[in-house]
Every structure is written in C-alpha cells, then in structure tokens.
VEXDREN-2710 file (C-alpha; in Angstrom, 1 decimal):
% VEXDREN-2710
k/r/px/py/pz
1/MET/95.5/-8.5/461.2
2/MET/93.4/-10.6/458.8
3/SER/91.4/-9.3/455.9
4/GLU/88.1/-9.4/457.8
5/SER/89.5/-7.0/460.4
6/TYR/90.7/-4.5/457.8
7/ASN/87.3/-4.7/456.1
8/SER/85.3/-4.0/459.2
9/ILE/87.6/-1.0/460.2
10/GLU/87.3/0.4/456.7
11/GLU/83.5/0.1/456.7
12/LYS/83.3/1.8/460.1
13/PHE/85.6/4.8/459.5
14/GLY/85.7/5.2/455.7
15/ALA/83.4/7.1/453.4
16/LYS/81.3/4.8/451.2
17/ASN/82.3/6.3/447.9
18/TYR/83.8/3.0/446.6
19/LYS/82.6/-0.6/446.5
20/PRO/85.9/-2.6/446.3
21/LEU/86.3/-6.3/446.0
22/ASP/86.9/-7.7/449.5
23/VAL/90.6/-8.3/449.0
24/VAL/93.1/-6.5/451.2
25/LEU/96.4/-6.2/449.3
26/ASN/99.8/-5.5/450.9
27/ARG/102.4/-6.4/448.4
28/GLY/102.9/-6.3/444.6
29/GLN/105.6/-7.3/442.0
30/GLY/105.2/-7.1/438.3
31/ILE/101.7/-8.4/437.4
32/TRP/101.2/-10.1/440.7
33/VAL/99.8/-8.9/444.1
34/TRP/99.4/-10.6/447.5
35/ASP/96.9/-10.0/450.2
36/VAL/97.3/-9.8/454.0
37/ASP/96.4/-13.5/454.2
38/GLY/99.1/-14.5/451.8
39/ASN/97.0/-15.2/448.8
40/LYS/98.5/-14.4/445.4
41/TYR/96.5/-12.7/442.5
42/MET/97.1/-11.6/439.0
43/ASP/96.3/-7.9/438.7
44/CYS/94.2/-7.4/435.6
45/LEU/93.2/-3.8/436.4
46/SER/96.7/-2.1/436.9
47/ALA/95.1/0.5/439.1
48/TYR/93.1/1.7/436.1
49/SER/96.3/1.7/434.0
50/ALA/98.4/3.6/436.5
51/VAL/100.9/0.7/436.9
52/ASN/101.5/-0.1/433.3
53/GLN/105.1/-0.8/434.1
54/GLY/104.2/-3.4/436.7
55/HIS/104.0/-3.1/440.5
56/CYS/107.1/-1.7/442.3
57/HIS/109.3/-1.6/439.2
58/PRO/112.9/-1.6/440.7
59/LYS/114.3/1.2/438.5
60/ILE/111.4/3.5/439.2
61/LYS/111.6/2.7/442.9
62/GLN/115.3/3.5/442.9
63/ALA/114.7/6.8/441.2
64/LEU/112.1/7.6/443.9
65/ILE/114.5/6.6/446.7
66/GLU/117.4/8.6/445.3
67/GLN/115.4/11.7/444.8
68/ALA/113.6/11.5/448.1
69/ASP/117.1/11.5/449.8
70/LYS/117.9/14.8/448.0
71/LEU/114.9/17.0/447.5
72/THR/111.2/16.4/447.3
73/LEU/109.4/19.7/447.0
74/THR/110.3/23.3/446.3
75/SER/106.9/24.6/445.0
76/ARG/107.1/26.5/441.6
77/ALA/108.3/29.6/443.4
78/PHE/111.8/28.2/442.7
79/ARG/113.3/26.1/439.9
80/ASN/114.5/22.5/440.5
81/ASP/117.0/20.4/438.6
82/GLN/114.5/17.7/437.6
83/LEU/111.8/19.8/435.9
84/ALA/113.8/20.9/432.9
85/PRO/115.0/17.4/432.0
86/PHE/111.4/16.1/432.5
87/TYR/110.1/18.7/430.1
88/LYS/112.7/18.0/427.5
89/GLU/112.5/14.2/427.6
90/LEU/108.7/14.2/427.6
91/CYS/108.4/16.6/424.7
92/GLU/111.0/14.7/422.6
93/LEU/109.2/11.4/423.3
94/THR/105.7/12.7/422.4
95/ASN/106.6/15.3/419.8
96/SER/105.1/18.0/421.9
97/HIS/106.0/21.7/422.1
98/LYS/105.2/22.4/425.7
99/VAL/104.3/20.7/428.9
100/LEU/102.3/21.8/431.9
101/PRO/102.8/19.4/434.9
102/MET/100.0/18.7/437.4
103/ASN/99.3/15.8/439.8
104/SER/96.0/13.9/439.2
105/GLY/94.5/13.2/435.8
106/VAL/91.4/15.3/436.5
107/GLU/93.7/18.3/437.2
108/ALA/95.1/17.9/433.7
109/VAL/91.5/18.0/432.4
110/GLU/90.7/21.1/434.4
111/THR/93.9/22.7/433.1
112/ALA/92.9/22.0/429.5
113/ILE/89.5/23.4/430.1
114/LYS/90.9/26.6/431.5
115/CYS/93.5/27.0/428.7
116/ALA/90.9/26.3/426.0
117/ARG/88.6/29.0/427.4
118/LYS/91.4/31.5/427.8
119/TRP/92.6/30.8/424.3
120/GLY/89.0/31.2/423.0
121/TYR/88.7/34.7/424.5
122/GLU/92.2/36.0/423.8
123/THR/93.0/34.4/420.5
124/LYS/89.9/33.3/418.8
125/GLY/87.9/36.3/420.0
126/VAL/84.9/34.5/421.5
127/GLU/82.6/36.9/423.5
128/HIS/83.4/37.0/427.2
129/ASN/81.9/34.1/429.2
130/LYS/80.3/32.5/426.2
131/ALA/82.9/29.8/425.4
132/GLU/81.6/26.3/424.7
133/ILE/83.5/23.0/425.0
134/ILE/82.1/20.0/423.2
135/VAL/82.3/16.6/425.0
136/CYS/80.9/13.1/424.3
137/GLU/78.1/11.0/425.9
138/ASN/79.4/8.4/428.3
139/ASN/82.6/10.3/428.8
140/PHE/84.8/9.9/431.9
141/HIS/87.2/12.7/432.5
142/GLY/87.3/12.7/436.3
143/ARG/85.4/13.6/439.5
144/THR/85.7/17.3/440.0
145/LEU/82.5/19.4/440.1
146/ALA/83.2/20.9/436.7
147/VAL/83.8/17.5/435.1
148/VAL/80.9/15.7/436.6
149/GLY/78.8/18.6/435.4
150/PHE/79.2/17.4/431.8
151/SER/79.0/13.6/432.6
152/THR/76.0/11.6/431.3
153/ASP/76.3/9.1/434.2
154/ASP/73.5/9.9/436.6
155/ASN/75.3/8.3/439.5
156/ALA/78.2/10.7/439.0
157/ARG/75.9/13.8/438.6
158/ASN/72.9/13.4/440.8
159/ASN/72.6/15.9/443.7
160/PHE/76.0/17.6/443.0
161/GLY/74.6/20.6/441.1
162/PRO/74.4/23.4/440.2
163/PHE/76.9/22.8/437.5
164/ALA/79.1/25.1/435.5
165/PRO/77.7/26.1/432.1
166/GLY/79.6/26.0/428.8
167/PHE/79.6/22.3/427.8
168/LYS/77.7/20.7/424.9
169/ILE/77.3/16.9/424.8
170/ILE/77.2/14.9/421.5
171/PRO/77.3/11.2/420.7
172/PHE/80.7/9.5/420.8
173/GLY/82.1/8.3/417.5
174/ASP/79.9/10.5/415.3
175/ALA/82.0/13.1/413.4
176/GLY/78.8/14.6/411.8
177/ALA/77.4/15.3/415.2
178/LEU/80.6/17.2/416.1
179/GLU/80.5/19.4/413.0
180/GLU/76.8/20.1/413.6
181/ALA/77.4/21.1/417.3
182/ILE/80.1/23.7/416.5
183/THR/79.1/27.3/416.8
184/PRO/81.2/30.6/416.7
185/ASN/81.5/30.1/420.5
186/SER/83.0/26.7/420.3
187/VAL/86.6/26.7/421.6
188/ALA/87.4/23.0/422.1
189/PHE/86.4/19.4/421.6
190/LEU/87.4/17.1/424.5
191/VAL/87.3/13.4/423.8
192/GLU/88.8/10.1/424.9
193/PRO/90.4/8.0/422.0
194/ILE/88.8/5.0/423.6
195/GLN/86.2/5.4/426.3
196/GLY/87.5/3.3/429.2
197/GLU/85.0/3.7/432.0
198/ALA/82.2/3.4/429.5
199/GLY/83.4/-0.2/428.9
200/VAL/86.3/0.1/426.4
201/ILE/84.2/1.7/423.6
202/ILE/86.3/2.0/420.5
203/PRO/85.1/4.6/417.9
204/PRO/84.9/3.8/414.2
205/ALA/88.1/3.8/412.3
206/GLY/89.1/7.3/411.1
207/TYR/86.8/9.1/413.6
208/LEU/89.6/10.9/415.4
209/LYS/91.3/11.9/412.2
210/GLU/88.0/13.3/410.9
211/ALA/87.3/15.0/414.2
212/GLN/90.7/16.7/414.0
213/LYS/90.0/17.9/410.5
214/ILE/86.6/19.4/411.6
215/CYS/88.3/21.1/414.6
216/LYS/91.0/22.6/412.4
217/LYS/88.4/23.8/409.8
218/HIS/86.4/25.6/412.5
219/ASN/89.4/26.9/414.6
220/VAL/88.5/24.7/417.5
221/ILE/91.1/23.2/419.9
222/PHE/91.2/19.4/419.6
223/ILE/91.9/17.8/423.0
224/LEU/92.6/14.1/423.6
225/ASP/92.2/12.7/427.1
226/GLU/94.8/9.9/427.1
227/ILE/95.0/9.5/430.9
228/GLN/93.9/5.9/430.6
229/THR/94.8/5.1/427.0
230/GLY/98.2/6.7/427.0
231/LEU/101.7/5.5/427.8
232/GLY/101.6/2.1/426.1
233/ARG/98.2/0.8/427.2
234/THR/96.8/0.4/423.6
235/GLY/100.0/-0.9/422.0
236/LYS/101.2/2.5/421.0
237/LEU/102.9/5.2/423.2
238/LEU/99.7/7.2/422.7
239/ALA/96.5/6.0/421.3
240/GLU/96.4/8.9/418.9
241/GLU/99.2/7.2/417.0
242/HIS/96.8/4.5/415.7
243/GLU/95.3/7.2/413.4
244/GLY/98.5/9.2/412.9
245/ILE/97.3/12.4/414.5
246/VAL/98.7/15.0/416.9
247/PRO/96.0/16.9/418.7
248/ASP/96.4/20.5/420.0
249/LEU/96.4/19.2/423.6
250/THR/97.0/15.6/424.9
251/LEU/96.4/14.8/428.5
252/ILE/98.4/12.1/430.3
253/GLY/98.6/10.8/433.9
254/LYS/98.3/7.5/435.7
255/ALA/101.2/5.5/434.3
256/LEU/103.3/8.7/434.0
257/SER/104.7/7.7/437.4
258/GLY/104.4/3.9/437.1
259/GLY/102.1/3.9/440.2
260/PHE/104.6/5.5/442.6
261/TYR/103.3/9.0/442.8
262/PRO/100.5/11.2/441.4
263/VAL/101.9/12.9/438.2
264/SER/99.9/14.2/435.2
265/ALA/100.7/16.6/432.4
266/VAL/99.1/18.6/429.6
267/LEU/101.1/18.2/426.3
268/SER/100.5/21.1/424.0
269/ASN/101.4/23.1/421.0
270/ASP/102.9/26.5/421.7
271/GLU/99.8/28.5/420.8
272/VAL/97.5/27.1/423.5
273/LEU/99.7/27.0/426.5
274/ASP/101.3/30.3/425.7
275/VAL/98.1/32.0/426.8
276/LEU/99.0/31.3/430.5
277/GLN/101.0/34.0/432.3
278/PRO/102.6/33.8/435.8
279/GLY/100.0/33.6/438.5
280/GLN/97.1/32.5/436.3
281/HIS/97.3/28.7/436.9
282/GLY/99.4/26.4/438.9
283/SER/99.8/23.7/441.7
284/THR/102.0/23.6/444.8
285/PHE/103.0/20.0/444.0
286/GLY/102.8/20.1/440.2
287/GLY/106.3/19.7/438.7
288/ASN/108.0/18.9/442.0
289/PRO/111.4/17.3/441.8
290/LEU/110.3/14.0/443.3
291/ALA/107.4/13.7/440.8
292/CYS/109.7/14.6/437.9
293/ALA/112.4/12.1/438.8
294/VAL/109.9/9.3/439.1
295/ALA/108.2/10.2/435.8
296/ARG/111.5/10.3/434.0
297/ALA/112.3/6.8/435.2
298/ALA/108.8/5.6/434.4
299/LEU/109.0/6.8/430.8
300/LYS/112.5/5.4/430.4
301/VAL/111.6/1.9/431.4
302/LEU/108.4/2.0/429.3
303/VAL/110.5/2.6/426.2
304/GLU/113.8/0.7/427.0
305/GLU/112.1/-2.5/428.2
306/ASN/109.8/-2.6/425.1
307/MET/106.7/-2.6/427.2
308/ILE/104.7/-0.8/424.4
309/GLU/105.6/-3.4/421.9
310/ASN/104.7/-6.1/424.4
311/ALA/101.3/-4.5/425.0
312/ALA/100.6/-4.7/421.3
313/THR/101.6/-8.3/420.9
314/MET/100.1/-9.6/424.2
315/GLY/97.0/-7.5/423.6
316/ASP/96.4/-9.2/420.3
317/TYR/96.9/-12.6/421.8
318/PHE/94.8/-11.9/424.9
319/LEU/91.9/-10.6/422.7
320/ALA/92.1/-13.6/420.3
321/GLU/92.1/-16.1/423.1
322/LEU/89.1/-14.5/424.8
323/LYS/87.2/-14.5/421.5
324/LYS/87.8/-18.3/421.4
325/ILE/85.7/-18.8/424.5
326/LYS/82.4/-20.3/423.6
327/ASN/79.8/-19.1/426.1
328/PRO/76.2/-18.0/425.5
329/GLY/76.5/-15.2/428.0
330/ILE/79.2/-13.4/426.1
331/LYS/77.8/-10.5/424.0
332/GLU/81.1/-9.1/422.7
333/VAL/84.8/-9.1/423.3
334/ARG/86.6/-6.0/422.2
335/GLY/89.8/-4.1/422.9
336/ARG/93.0/-2.5/421.6
337/GLY/96.4/-3.5/423.0
338/LEU/96.0/-4.5/426.7
339/MET/92.8/-2.5/427.1
340/ILE/90.2/-5.2/426.8
341/ALA/86.5/-5.6/427.6
342/LEU/84.2/-8.6/427.8
343/GLU/80.6/-7.6/427.7
344/LEU/77.8/-9.9/428.9
345/PHE/74.2/-10.0/427.7
346/GLN/72.0/-8.0/430.0
347/GLY/70.3/-10.1/432.6
348/THR/73.3/-12.5/433.1
349/GLU/72.9/-13.7/436.7
350/GLY/74.8/-11.5/439.1
351/GLY/76.1/-9.4/436.2
352/ALA/79.8/-8.6/435.7
353/ARG/80.3/-8.0/439.5
354/ALA/79.5/-11.7/440.3
355/ILE/82.1/-12.9/437.8
356/CYS/84.7/-10.5/439.1
357/GLU/84.1/-11.8/442.6
358/LYS/84.4/-15.4/441.4
359/LEU/87.6/-14.6/439.5
360/MET/89.0/-13.1/442.8
361/THR/88.6/-16.5/444.4
362/MET/90.4/-18.0/441.5
363/GLY/93.4/-15.6/441.9
364/LEU/92.6/-13.0/439.2
365/LEU/91.6/-9.4/440.0
366/CYS/89.6/-7.3/437.6
367/LYS/86.7/-4.8/437.7
368/GLU/83.3/-4.5/436.4
369/THR/81.9/-1.4/434.7
370/HIS/78.3/-0.5/433.9
371/THR/76.8/-3.7/435.2
372/ASP/77.5/-6.0/432.3
373/THR/81.1/-5.4/431.2
374/ILE/84.4/-6.7/432.7
375/ARG/87.6/-4.9/431.9
376/PHE/91.0/-6.6/431.6
377/ALA/94.0/-4.3/431.7
378/PRO/97.0/-6.1/433.2
379/PRO/100.5/-4.5/433.5
380/LEU/102.3/-4.2/430.1
381/VAL/104.9/-6.7/431.3
382/ILE/102.5/-9.7/431.1
383/LYS/103.8/-12.8/429.2
384/LYS/102.1/-15.3/427.0
385/GLU/101.9/-18.0/429.7
386/ASP/100.3/-15.4/432.0
387/VAL/97.6/-14.7/429.4
388/ASP/96.9/-18.4/429.1
389/TRP/96.6/-18.7/432.8
390/ALA/94.2/-15.8/432.9
391/VAL/92.0/-17.0/430.0
392/GLU/91.7/-20.4/431.5
393/ARG/90.2/-18.9/434.7
394/ILE/88.0/-16.4/432.9
395/SER/86.5/-19.2/430.8
396/LYS/85.7/-21.2/434.0
397/ALA/84.3/-18.2/435.8
398/LEU/81.7/-17.4/433.2
399/PRO/78.1/-18.7/433.9
400/GLY/76.8/-21.6/431.9
END
C-alpha cells in the first residue's frame, strides 16, 4: 500500500485532532526513519522528545522482548520484581526520595496536582476546597480537561468548559509575578524549565532558582514539568541542573521508555508523596513490569552511552551552525542542548508549516509550532556530520 492510500483511509476513518505531515513512516533506526515508499528521513522531532535514545535502540528493544516473554502486567494489587529496582535506580540517578509511576506525561501532571492539593489541606492547613496552583502563560502540560482548563491556548480550551477552578496564571519568567500571585491558599507552582510547545522559550538566567526560593519562603510546593526537557534533551539529565536546583516534585515521561512504551513518573521528596495512602490514587498499568523493565534499560543506555554529554556538545554545535545562516526571514534562533527553535518573522510566506513541508521533501522531518516557529529536536545520538547535513537543508528550505 502506498502513502496516498494510507492517507485517504486515515482521513476517512480517523478523528481530525491532528494535522500531520503527509509522510507515512514504517521503520526507524537511530536518527533515521523510512516511509512506506522507501524514502529515508532524518527525524528532527524525536516524537516530541520521546525517542531521545534513537529509534528502536537494540538494548531497550531486548529488554522489552525479554520481559514480554516473562510477565507484562500484574496491576498494583500485587508486587512485581521490576518495580523495586526501577524505583531504586531512578531515585539514585535523579537524587529523588520517592517515585510514583504512571503512564502518560499528563497523568504525571494530574498526579502532581492531586498530591499538591492534598498536601495543602493536610499539611499546610489550607481551607477545604480553596487550594490554588499557580501556572504560567503559554504553558503546555497535556490535554486532559483539568490541564487545558489552565491553558492560555484558545485552540486547546475553546468549547471544552466548564473547567475546574483553583488555578492562577502568571507570566512565564517573571519571579516578581510569582511572589505577587501567592496567597495563603497557594499550594504549588507548576512550571516548565523551558516552554517547549510555546516555541522553546527559555526563561531568564536564575529564574528557576529565584522561583524555588520564593516557593520555599511561602511554603509552596515547587513543581517542574520536565516531561519534554528531561532525560538528556537539554544537555543535562534534567534541565533543573542548569541552575543547580532540586524541586519538590519533578515530572518525567516521554524518553523514560525510549519510545517503546508509555511510562511517566513523579519524582518527589518524602513530604509530598507521603500524603497518599492506599486506594487514594493509582493506575492499572502504572508501574507494570514491562514498563519498568523498559524504563530501566532506557535510563541505562542514556547514561552508559554518553547521550547526555552528546546532547550538550551537538546542541551547542547545531545552535551555532543555525545562527550562521544569513536569511532575512529569521527572527531568532534559540535553544539549549538539542532543544532548538528557529523563529521566523510574522508574515513569512506559508509560515513555519510551509518550511516543514519543504524540508520533508528534502529528507528532514520537523514540526512547526505557533505558526512562525520550527522546532528541531533530533535523537541525542546525532553526530556532527548529521548536523551539517541538516543545517545545509534547513538553509536551502528557508524563503529568500
């Protein structure tokens, strides 16, 4: 079956909640993917950073196969032999006290919201049903009803209400706005270290450290959503390391399984997660043995194969080479590690989407965000010659 046939079937039977590029992929290896017509592409999206380790990493695949042959799911009604090692290895790697495993990234976000509210009532003493969580403009924390309720993206919010109360929105990167927003009912501040979906927006240096100080001063839980930024993407294991901080809760997902299986986790100090008692929160699939075995392997290769260091080195190089491109349509090139954005001036013909479509014909896959910005986030195994190959095509694809 050729790509046109797949596209027509998808259009006929599928919901229209995505607008993908018209490429039908059927194979991947490392930074490369192939479509059903045999064309080869460099993947510069990495499934929104879910395949940091590269497509179909052999060691993660082997862990999946071996565990699938033994035991895949028990529910949390019983213990399994992969959960405890997963907890221990993840806590030791991230300097966390406790882990709560879930499946998707947004489940980790919802878990953090529930824990923060419960902590607020039972530990901080906030009046019942009055807890407030502070979030930032242009945030992206997922697609559930609670989360889109505090989005500032009209496309994500419109006609999905009514929304849950208890969220206060402030500007991103403004520590003064955070302190001003805090009230006796404030229980948490939820923020991305770098806003990915907003277009790789990097806050001012020292912002996260100052935000942590403000939260500590007012007895407010500091929550970092590292679902996109975590696990090597920014050139550190966690983006929080760039400012030398450890929040009360860190949320990870996506690359936690290297793209093989949905796995997410809430990393926490003892105080916050200890508010949960049996029966108060959970997931049938969260912490299942297959997920844990895959995640253990995904973390192991990330560290042992120096992918985090490579992300830092290749990210600096990629960013520098993009900045060398002389094109009047480029407004800004920004990024950290291999989380990079090229922003166009508004009104550029066709916007970022047109350039992504042109790059597809040149063998490079990436994704536009917010009309005028293109994100580049290849797997962390990319090499210098691959970056050179990509930059050459990006330069040629830009208008003018």
